[in-house]
N, C-alpha and C positions, 0 to 999 in steps of 0.2 A: 535539408529535406527530412520530412517525417518518415520513419520506418516503423512498420507495425510488426511486432514480434510476439508470437504466442508462447506462453509459459503455463500450460494447463495443469499445474500442480495442485492437488487437493491434499497433499501429505500433511499439511499443518492443521487439519480439522479432524475432530472425532466423527465416527459414522453417525448419520442421522438416525439410523436404526440398525439393528443387528444384521451384519453381513452386507450392508449397502454402503458404497462409497459416497462421499459428499459430492453433490452435483456441480460444484464450482468448476470442476474440470471441463465443463461444457461452456464456460463463459466466453472464451475466445471464439469458438464456433458460432455462438449466438450473435455476438457483436459483428462478426464478419457477415453473418446472414442479414444483418440490418444495414450492410453496406459501408461499414466504417472505413475499409481500405480505400475504396473508390471515392467516397465523399471527402476524405482527407487528401486525396491525390497522393497517397503514400506509397512508398516502396514496400513490397512484401518481403520481410526479413526472415520468413520461415517460422520454425518453432523449435523449442527446446523441451523435449518430453521428460517427465519425471520418471524415476524408477517405479516399479509396481507398488501399489498401496498395500501396506501390511496392517492388519487389524490388531495384532498383539502389541503389548507394551515393549518398550526398549529400555531396559534397566540401566544400560551403560550411560546413555545421554540423559535419561529421564523423560525424553520427549517421544511421543508417538511418531514413528517413522524418522527418528533423528538422523540415522546414517543416510537415508535416502534424501532428506532435506539438504544435508551438507553436500552430498554429491551433486544434486540439482543446482544448488546455489553456485558452486564452482563453475559448472558448465554454462549456466545462465550468465554469470559474470563475464566469462570469456566472450560470449556472443555479444552481450551489451557493450563490452569494451571495444570490440571490433567496430560496432556501429558508431560509438562515440569518437573513435580515432579517425573515422572517415567523415566526420562532420554531420552525422545523422542525429536527429532528435528521436530517440526510441520511444515508442508507445508500446509498453509491454502488457499484454492481455493475460491475466491470470485465469484461474488460480485464486488461492487464499492469500492472506496477508504475508505469509512466510516467504513469498517470492521476492519481497523487498530486499532480502538478504543478498540476492544476486546483483542487482544494480548498485547497491551500496558497497558491496565488495569490489565491484568493477571500479567504482569511483575511488575507493580507498587505495587501490593499487596505483592510482594516478595522482594522489595528493590528498588534500583536505577539502571536503565538500559538505554542504548542508542538506537538510531534508525538511520538506513541507509535508506534514503528516495529517491527512484529512480523514478522520475516523470518529465514529460515535463512541468509541471506547478508548481507554488510554493505551492498551496493549503493552503495558509496562509493569503495573502493580503485581507483585508476586502473590501466590496463593497463601492464605493464612495457614492452611494445613495441606502442604504438598503431598503428604503421605496418602491423602484421600484419592489422589490421581497418580500414584507412583508409576513411573514409566509411561504415563499417558498425558503428560503436559502437552499443550499444543503450541506449535510455532505461530500459528495464525493468531492466537490470543495473546502472545507475548512478543510479537515481532519487533516492536519498538524497543523493548527491553533487550532483545537479542542484538539488534544492530548497534545499540549503545554500549554493548559489552557485558551485559548481565546474563549469566547462564553458562552452560557447559562449553568448554573450549572447542569441542567438536563443531559447534554452531557459531560461537562468538569470536573465535580466534583462528579462523581458517588462514593458513599460511602465515601465522603470527601477526595478523593485522588488526587485532582488537584495539580499540573499538572501530567499527566501520564508519561511524560518525560520532562526534563529540556531542554530549547532551546539549551544551550551550549553542550548538549549531542546528538545533531542531526547533521548528515551530509546529506545534500541535493545534489543530483547529477543529472545533465541532464536538468535542468530548462532552458526555453527560454521564451522570451517575444514577444508577437504579438501586433500589433497596437491597437486592440480592448481591450487588457488587460490594456493598459495605460489609456484608456477612462473609463473603468468600475471599475477598482480596485485601491486602494491606495497602490501602489507598494512600496512606501517609508517605509511602515510598515515592510515589509519583509527585506528591506535593513538595517533597524535599529535594526532588531532582532539579537539575539545571535546565530542563526543557522549558522553553517559552510556551506558555499555554494560553490559548484563546478558546475557552470552553463555550458551550452553547449559550450560557448566560451572557457572556461578552458579546456574542453575535446578536442576541436579542436586544441588548442595551444599545449597542453602537451601530448595528446593521451589518449585513454580510459584506458589503463593499468595504467598509472601514476595517472590519476584521481581517479581510484578505489583504488590504493595503498594509496593515500593521504587521501581519505575518511576513509579507514580502519585504517590508522595510527592515525587519529583524534579520532576515536571511541575506539581504543585500549589504547590510552593514557588517556582517560577520566576516572574519578574516579567512574566507574560503574562496575557492575558485569557481563556484557555481553551486547549484542545488538541484536535487531530485524532488519530484512530487509523487507522493503515494496517495492513492484514492481508494478508500474502502467504501463500497456502496452503502454500508450501514450508517454512514454519516447522514444519509437521507432519512426523512421521517417514514415510519412504517406505512403511513397512509398513501405514500407514493412509491415506496420501495419495500414491499412485503417479501420480496424474493431473496432473503438473506437468512443466515442461520440464527441471527440474533437481532430481530427487528427493533428499530429505535423508536421509542415513544415520544421523543422530543428532538427530532432531527431537522435537517434543512429541507427546504422545498427544492425542486429542480431549478427554479429560477435563482434561488440563493446559491446553489452549488455551481450553476453556470457562471454566475458573477465571480465567485471565489476562484474557480479554476481558470477563468479567463484572465483575471488579474495576475495570478501566479505564473501562468504560462507565458504571459506577455513580457515577463522580465527577460532581458537579454542574458541573465545568468541562469535561467531555467534550462536544464539539460535533457530532461526526459520525464516520463510519467508512467506509473503502472496503475492498472485498474483491476480491482479485486473484489471478491466475496459475493458478487451477484451470482445467483444460482438459478439457471434457466428451468430446472426441474420444479422450482417453486413458483414459476411465473406462468400461470396457466394460459393466459391470453397473449403473452409476449409483450405486453404494453410497457412493463417496467424496463425491460431490456431495450425496447425501442427508444424510450425516453432517456435512458442512460447513454445510449449511442448518440442521440441528438445533442446531449450535453457535452460529451467529449468532442464531437465534431465542431460544435459552435465555439467551444473554448479554444480549440487548437487550429482552426482553419486559417488564422492569420499569422501563424508562426513564420512562414517563409518570408512574407512581406516585412515582418518586424526584423528578422535577421538581416535582410538586404538593406533596410534603412540604417540598421546599426553599423553596417560595414561601410556605408557610403560617407 
């Protein structure tokens, strides 16, 4: 059974303006307002609230809100683990991308698992000049790097479980590179990683269906016991998803994302999904949130039937 769990953490993003918290903390409320719970026929699994948002740097971890993110990840991991252990398919509503630490930590406690990472950015490449943002690195912008073991132990080695997922057990889909990325980040690090990459150029050449199938094949062939799906709304093109902190000039359409998410979620080895980065404060008419909800519902509505067929 699908279980919807709120994880409204914005700790992994910088303030959009002085003294104002990132609005992604309202994502879960917005999708619930669009009826995601009832439309999925899902169990309400409650919420795991983050600690208060702190605006100042954290020199010890190097990450904005580093200690709070670690605390939230552990508590979220415990709740996700409870759902997994009772046969639920968790749908975790964020939140920024840093919430993926919780589900991956939960899975790491239970063995070796994979990760489908749908994101318009790599969330892996380190800053060329980290001193420029000393104490203010963001878990939302480095989430894939963190779950694969790159970064401070307070975030990457909780309970001595680094890495939460091996790079070779990750399929990243939908990434694109903008000119400022080349200036700010060491993109060669991601190129040299063992992450299996299906960038937007691959999607354009082969189609969304084929890209999703290739990502799923990679994860199903890996020596793991299943995989998690991470969805960052900025994998969508800014023409249809402007309500994110870093709008994507070369992203997927909603139709393409629905195809990708449906293919991945249909795998009997898919264990859950998190939805992140959509900011209702930037969605003046609510249409982007409504379409995102439609996509999640369409992609996941057949999960129970698939599971029953698999067990028969």
